[in-house]
Residue, then its C-alpha position, 0 to 999 in steps of 0.5 A: x718693853x723698852x723700861x717701863x712698868x706694866x703700870x707706866x705703860x697702862x697709864x700711857x694708853x690711859x691717857x692716849x684713850x682720853x685725848x681720842x675721846x676729847x678728840x671725838x667730843x671737839x669734833x661731834x661738837x664742832x659738827x652740832x655747831x656748824x649744822x645748828x642753823x640747818x637744823x633749826x630750819x628743818x625743824x621750822x618746817x617741821x613746825x610750820x607744816x604742822x601748825 
């Protein structure tokens, strides 16, 4: 290890994992925003079909 203690090395991995989780959430949120009009239209068609 390049002068880092085990705790420091572990913290580095935790920060990296947390950043990856934030990026994944950001992508999922953006996908939901982008597809929300399509999902709304499909829901509307389903409601009309069963009405």
